KOLTORTI-970913 format. One record per residue (C-alpha): residue in one letter; x, y, z. Coordinates in steps of 0.5 Angstrom, whole numbers, plus 2048, in hexadecimal, padded with zeros to 3 digits. Example, Ala and Ser with C-alpha at 12.3 -4.5 7.8 and 13.67 -1.06 7.14 Angstrom:
BEGIN
a8197F7810
s81B7FE80E
***
This chain:
BEGIN
m800800800
i8028077FF
t805809806
q80380F80A
r80A812809
r809812801
r802815803
l80581B806
l80B81C801
l80581D7FC
g8038237FF
a80A826800
v80D8267F9
a8198077B4
i81F8027B4
a8268057B5
a82C8027B2
m82D7FA7B3
s8347FB7B4
s8387FE7BA
i83B8057BA
s8428077BB
g83F80E7BD
p8398137BD
m8368167B7
p83781D7B4
v8348227B9
s82E8267B6
a82F82E7B5
q82982F7BA
s82D82A7BF
r83382E7BE
a8308347C0
a82D8327C6
r83182D7C9
p83082B7D0
k83682A7D5
n8328257D9
v82E81F7D7
i82981C7DC
v8258167D9
m8208147DE
i81C80D7DD
s81680B7E0
d8168037DE
g8108017DC
w80B8077DC
s8068097D7
r80180F7D7
n7FC80C7DB
t80280B7E1
i8038127E1
t7FC8147E1
a7FA80E7E7
t7FF8127EB
s7FD8197E9
y7F68177EB
f7F98147F2
a7FE81A7F3
g7F981F7F2
r7FD8227ED
k8018227E7
p8098207E7
v80E8267E6
y80F8237DF
e8088247DD
g80982C7DE
a80B8327DB
g8128327D7
w81182A7D5
s8108277CE
a80D8217CD
v80C81B7C8
y80B8147C8
m81080F7C6
s8108087C3
t8148027C7
y8147FC7C3
p81B7F87C2
g81F7F77BC
s81E7EF7BD
t81A7EB7C2
s81F7E67C2
r8237E57C8
k8297E37C5
p82E7E77C0
g82D7E77B9
i8297EA7B3
p8227EA7B4
t81D7E67B0
d8177EA7AD
e8137E77B3
q8187E97B8
k8187F07B6
g8157F57BA
s8107FB7B8
y80A7FF7BA
d8048007B5
p8008067B8
k7FA8047B5
a7FA7FD7B7
a7FC7FF7BE
w7F58027BE
a7F17FD7BA
s7F27F77BF
f7F37F77C6
d7F87F17C6
y7FD7F47C1
v8017F77C6
r8027F17CA
s8077EE7C5
k80E7F07C2
a80F7F47C9
t8167F67CA
d81A7F47D1
s81E7F97D5
a8257F77D2
a8237F97CB
a8207FF7CD
a8258027D2
t82A8007CC
t8278037C7
m82580A7CB
a82D80A7CD
s82F8097C6
g82A80A7C1
i82B8037BE
k8257FE7BE
t8277F77C1
y8247F07C3
n8217EF7C9
g8257ED7CF
a82B7F17CC
i82F7F67D1
g8337FB7CD
m8347F67C6
d8317F67BF
f82E7F17BC
s8347ED7BA
g8367ED7C1
r83C7F37C0
p83C7F97C5
v8397FF7C4
e83B8067C7
l8378087CC
a83580F7CF
c83980E7D5
e83F80C7D1
v83E8127CC
a83D8177D3
k8448147D5
r8478157CE
s84581C7CE
g84881E7D5
k84281E7D9
s8408197DF
a83B8147DF
g8368107E3
v83180B7E4
i82C80A7EA
t8268067EB
t8218037F0
v8227FC7EE
p8297F87EE
i82F7FC7EB
s8307F77E5
h8297F67E3
a8277F87DC
t8267FF7DC
p82C8027DF
a8307FC7DC
g82E7FE7D5
f8308057D6
a8378037D8
a8397FC7D7
h83A7F67D1
n8377EF7D1
v8337EB7CD
a82E7E97D2
r82B7ED7D8
g82B7E87DD
n8337E77DD
y8327EC7E3
e8397EA7E7
e83D7EB7E0
i8397F27DF
a83A7F47E6
r8427F27E5
e8427F77DF
m83F7FC7E2
l8437FD7E8
t84A7FB7E5
k84A7FD7DD
s8458027DD
r84780A7DE
l84080B7E1
d8418107E7
v83B80E7EB
i8378087EB
m8318077F0
g82B8027F1
a8297FC7F5
g82C7F57F5
h82F7F57FC
p8317ED7FE
e8307EE805
y8297F1806
d8227EE804
d81D7F2801
n81B7F5807
h8217F8809
q8237F380E
p82A7EF80E
a82A7E980A
k82F7E5806
k82D7E67FE
s8307E57F8
a8367EA7F6
r8357E97EE
y8327F07EE
v8387F37F0
g83D7EE7ED
g83E7E87F1
d8407E77F8
d8487E97F7
m8467F07F4
w8417F17F9
a8467F17FE
a84B7F57FB
l8457FA7F9
k8437FB801
a84A7FB803
g84B8017FF
k8517FD7FB
l84E7FC7F4
t8518007EF
g84D8017E8
a8508047E1
d85280B7E1
a84C80F7E2
d84F8167E2
g8548157DC
d85A8167DF
g85D80F7DD
t85C80C7E4
p8578077E6
d85280B7EB
p84F8077F2
w8498077F4
t84580A7FA
f8408067FD
v83A808800
e834804802
s830807808
k82B80D807
r82F81180B
d835810806
f830811800
l82E818803
a83581A805
l83681A7FE
r8318207FD
y834824802
w83B823803
r8428237FF
t84181D7FA
p8468187F8
k8488187F1
r8458117F0
v83F80E7F3
c83C8077F4
g8358067F8
v8328007F9
l82B8017FD
q82A7FC803
v8257F87FF
a8267F27FB
s8227F47F5
t81E7FA7F5
a81E8007F9
q8177FF7FC
q8127FB7F7
s8147F47FA
r8137F6801
d80E7F2805
a8077F6805
g8067FB80B
r80E7FC80C
p81180380B
m817804808
n81A80A80B
d82180780C
v822807804
p82380D800
t81E8107FB
l8208107F4
a8208187F5
d8258177FA
m8298127F6
t8298177F0
l82B81E7F4
g83181A7F7
a8338177F0
i83281E7ED
n8378217F2
v83C81C7F0
l83B81D7E9
d83A8257E9
d8428267EB
n8448257E4
p84482C7E0
k8428287D9
g83C8257DC
f83981F7DD
f8348197DA
l8308167E0
m82B8107DF
i8258107E4
e82180A7E4
g81B8097E8
g81B8017E7
a8167FE7EB
i8108017E8
d8117FC7E3
w8117F77E9
a80B7F97EC
s8087F97E5
h80A7F27E4
a8077F07EA
n8007F47E9
q8017F87EF
r7FD7FE7EF
d7FF8017F5
r8068007F4
v8078027ED
i8048097EF
e8098097F5
e80F8087F0
q80C80D7EC
l80C8127F1
d8138107F3
f8158127EC
d8118187EB
a81481B7F1
a81B81A7EF
v81981D7E8
e8178237EC
a81E8237F0
v8228237EA
s81D8297E7
k81F82D7ED
w82682B7ED
v82682E7E6
e8238347E8
a8278357EE
n82E8337EC
s82E8337E4
s8298357DF
w8258337D9
n82A8357D5
d82F8317D7
t82B82B7D9
v8268267D5
v8228217D9
i81E81C7D5
v8188187D9
t8168127D6
g81580A7D7
d8188047D4
h8128017D2
e80B8007D5
c80A7FA7DA
g8037F77DC
y7FE7FA7D7
l7FB7FF7DC
v7F48027DA
g7EE8047DD
p7E87FF7DF
g7E47FB7DA
s7EA7FC7D5
g7EB7F67D0
t7E87F37CA
v7E07F47CB
d7DB7F27C6
g7E17F17C1
k7E37F87C2
p7E97FA7C5
v7E87FF7CC
w7ED8037CF
n7EA8067D5
e7ED80C7D9
i7F080B7E0
r7EA80D7E5
n7EC8137E9
v7E98127F0
g7EC8187F4
p7F38197F7
g7F68147FC
n7F280E7F9
l7F48097F4
p7F080B7ED
g7EC8067E9
m7F18027E5
e7F37FB7E3
f7F87F77E0
h7F87F37D9
s7FF7F07DA
t8047EE7DE
d8097EF7D9
h80C7F57D4
t8087F87CE
n8097FB7C8
s8068017CA
l8088087C8
i80B80C7CF
p80B8137D0
l8128177D0
f81381E7D3
v8198227D2
r81B8297D5
g82182D7D4
a82782F7CE
g82582A7C8
s81E8297CA
a81C82B7C3
d8218277BF
l81E8217C3
i8178227C2
s8188237BB
r81A81C7BA
a81381A7BB
t8108197B4
g80C8137B5
r8048147B6
d8008107BA
p7F88117BA
r7F78127C1
r7FE8147C4
g8008197BF
r80781A7BD
y80C8147BF
l8148137BE
d81780C7BF
n81C80A7C5
a82280A7C0
d8208127BE
m8218137C5
g82880F7C6
r82B8137C0
f8298197C3
v82C8177CA
v8338157C7
q83381B7C2
t8328207C7
l83781D7CC
a83C81C7C6
a83B8247C4
r8418287C6
***
């Protein structure tokens, strides 16, 4: 259920090329005219238009990204291939989105959906790929990712999430592996081979999902030996600052330590692992508050305080990862709770931009990687042989709205994308698709190309 703490908080606040790329495509004249120093991508994993609507009804207000200054379009998310293995896709495996077909049948969006790995890889590179791929193209060759482009441009880079640090979305922005399930390998790459300055998320091997001491697998953090070295402050990764010398990680895990990153002088490089096994809050027992675990906003502001010391700017990917987990489980209360946590992080970022940067120096993209759960209003489905999509029903602030799930998996639905800051017009101009109900939309490969082009601009 939605906790009392959360209630109080409400009142307070087209397929791209199939081969890998050696570098980003040329930057448009418009991009050169308005190139941001900082690029922040915020991903509500598994969200949809209806997720936002349901959360807004519960909160009694709209999120900051639906306010003044923000631009909005929709985004298609289909994978390059529905196969789980490398290889050029057959016609049956190729992903696509047909706007007319999507509204002619209630079941259309149930097929050929992306997974988070393929979606993250595409949003981080502009390259379509197969489901399950982490930073790889169809042939299983590495593609250059947003974090790598940022580091090559002299910027700082980080990924943070509310699910394990080596899960699909953070991994898809920073690592390379043929299969998303190889968590230990992925974590080892992120911690010892990538040049990331910040990694934050869940996956703590010494706590359960209720923030209670327990013995869990260390696969999400690179295995037992790497975990011991990381926790002891003895793990050194790749050269993060470009001085030719490998740089050590500063490890944080308690809420107090995460909060300290917001207010005190920060170390050069931080790996923060929340004291929970899988998710920051979604997987806890019913009725148990998570006051001892940082919020996504806490992590976000701490990460930015580390990254913004670089005068050349930074790239940061911020994921509310458990909107997806709650949607898979069809948890109406927890999907709203997770979305509220994400929305609070977006608001925190917006306030940071206005207080410490500017919308001329920073661009913020708020979107998802795919829809999950097929969330719609009550009574939807195929009715008398015709598709019916009813609206989410508003029953007042603080009350769960009328809503129902029609899947426990991902769908191929269009999802919203919001953007504000330098270069926004360039990104919005790439929305050349037309949907009969959603209007203009771009593809996640269009977004990925915008991100890498922006980060590569000098």
